[in-house]
Residue, then its C-alpha position, 0 to 999 in steps of 0.5 A: m500500500f505504501q509503495v502505491l502511495s509513494s509512486a501515485w500519491a499525486l494522482l490519487l490526490g488529484m483524483g480525490l479532488l476531482m471526484v469531490g467536484n464531480g459529486l458536488q456538481g451532479t447533486l447541485l444541478g439536481v437541486r438548482g434545476e428545481i429552483e430554476g423551474f426545470t421540469t423533471l423530464e428536462m433534468s433527465f436529459v441534462m443528467s443523461a447528457y453526462f453519460v453520452g459524453f462519458l461514452g464518447g470520451s472513453k473512445l476518443a481519449p486514448d488517441l488524445i493521450r497517445r498524441v500529446g501525453h498523459v499530463r497535458v490531457f489531464a490538465a486540459l480536460a480538467s480545465f474544461i471541467s472547471a470552466v463548465m462548472i463555473l458557467y452553469p449558473a450563468f446560463t440557466n437553461p436546459a439546452a446550455w446545461i445539456l451541452g455542459r454535461v456532455i462536455i463534462g462527461f467527455c472530460f471526466s471520461g478522458v481524465y479517468v482513462t488518463a489516471e487509471s492508465w497511470l495508476n496501472n503503470a505505478a502498480d506491479n503484480e504484488n500490489r495491483g489489488k491494493a492499488l485498485s482498492l485504494y483508487m476505488m476508496v478515493q473515488m467513493a470518499g470524494i463523492v461522499g465528501a462532496q455531499g457535505l459541501l452542498l451545505v456550504g453555499d446557497p444552491a440558488g447562488y454562485e458560491t457552491f459552483v465556484i467551490a466545485s470549479v476551484l476544487v477541479s482547478i487545483s486537482f491537477a496541480p499535484i500531478l503537474l508538480s510531481i516528478s513521477p514518470t508518465p507511462a506508455f499507453d496502450t489499450a486492448k482491441p475489444m472483441t465484438l459485442k456478438q462474441l461477448f454476448d455468446t460468451s456471457p449473455l448474463g454479463c451483457v444483459g446485466m451490464f446494460l440493466l445495471g447501467g440504467v440503475f447506476s445512472a439513475q442513482f448517480g444522476m437522478s437522486a438529487v432530482f428525486g430529492a428536490e421533487a420529493g421536497l427534501s431539505l438540502l441537508e436531507i438530499s446531501i445525506f440521501v445521496a451520500t448514503f448510496y456510496v456509503g453502502a457501495t463502499l461498505l458492502q463491496y468487499p464482503l460481497g466480493w469475498i462471498s462471490d469467490r465461494m459460490d455460483r456467481r449467477v445465484l449471487i447475482l440473483i440474490i444481490a439484484g433481488v435485495g436491491a429491488v427490495g431496497a427500491t421497493i422500500g423507497m417507493k412504499f415508505g418514501l415519505q419517511f426519511e429514515m426509510l429512504l436512507v435504508s433504501a439508498f443504502l441497500i440500492g447502493g450497496m448492491t449495485s456497485p458490487l454487481y458491477s464487479l461481479l458481472i465482470a468477474h462472471t464474464n471472466d469465468y468463461l474467457d481465456h486469459d488472453d480475451m479478458a482485456a479485450a472483453s473489458g471495452g465491450l462490457v463498459f460500452i454496453n454499460g454506457l448504453g444503459a446509462i444513457a437511457g437510464p435518466v431519460v426513462t427515470g425522468w419520464l416516469m417521475s413526470e407529473g401525470v405518470f408516477g411522480p417522484q416515486g417513479y424514481f424507485l419504480f424504474m430501479i425495481v423493474l431493472l433489478a427485478a429483471l436482472a434477478v429473473y434473468a440470472g435465475y433463467r441463466t442458471t438453468q441454461r448451463a452448468a455452473i463452473p467449478l469453484e476451483d476454475t473461477g477467478i477472483m472478483a476485483p473491486m471496481s466502481p461503475t464510474a470506471s473507464p475501460v482502462s480501469v476494467e483492463f487494470a482489474q482484468e490484469y489483476a484477476i489474471e495474475t492472481d489466478l496464475e499465482e494460485h494455479d502455480a501455488a496449487h501445482d507446487l503443493g501437488 
């Protein structure tokens, strides 16, 4: 762990500040949109725009990095993020916000690609798992901490937007001042979506459905809170609870996943997530029950992301794991683009109102549970000794991070096989 910190502290510090800025602006826009009188459907397009940009950035950022290098890409994209954040309150109309969110999504995707390839270079076989865990903890801590900053200024004014912009502006200073070497950059060519689906239907369907669930959670939770009449403090606590649940339950569920049929565990986790969403829909007027709901939804969806990738890996050769990562992230991104739009329509007046937020997640998580149950009837379970490990990952991960996790899974699997061979 100390070795990772010594070689990548600047990157982790910069990413922590960036995640605070990202977590703050996402929640802040949901609250400010209500103040400005934007409709729920308009806000859904605003939130969906982030994932459109994110998906585009994950495709184009590698070429930018190859041409001009990690440091320049990181600094340039972070500068754009900072500029857009401070312009939000100056142009308070849905079209401007949609454009701003596309730009920010693109830039954050590029920043993640840059940061994750840098982190991968800083890690080696012995500490790759620790590096992944540390990176994910920094991401989650940044988003949770951002919710507290929501209370610092008036969301109807400029102060909070300025804070988010400043945090992003200073985030790249540690990296620019660091003497750490920048790595060479390369990504694996993804396999076709048909090949990926033929290999793991559950992995593909699950990643698409989960993309919709996570984008509703990440993009529309503050919109729901504003529509439901929660106070600013309650909204910040509600949004933070999703990520607290994700952080606390990621590792216990990962430990369990390495010791049972992953399809059954996917069914159970998705079912628990659907129950959590049902609690929110049925008891949404009680704030304490909203927190229970958020904890269960967040605690199930983040591990599901890692679990679906690990399940897909179980049916892949080592040489194909990295190639599959790009396809899985792309499928998840398609679901993420659709998620806020469908959620916003369900939340509209005359449809279901604010409770449509939970209804959307109930349907998707229940569908995932049912499909996982169906897949258990289609082929026999892989023996536990032939399965790989589940590497912890955040649903905000870029293809580089997923490749990073694939490398860790491969290395661990090879080490375990070598150890077993030696004992034999």
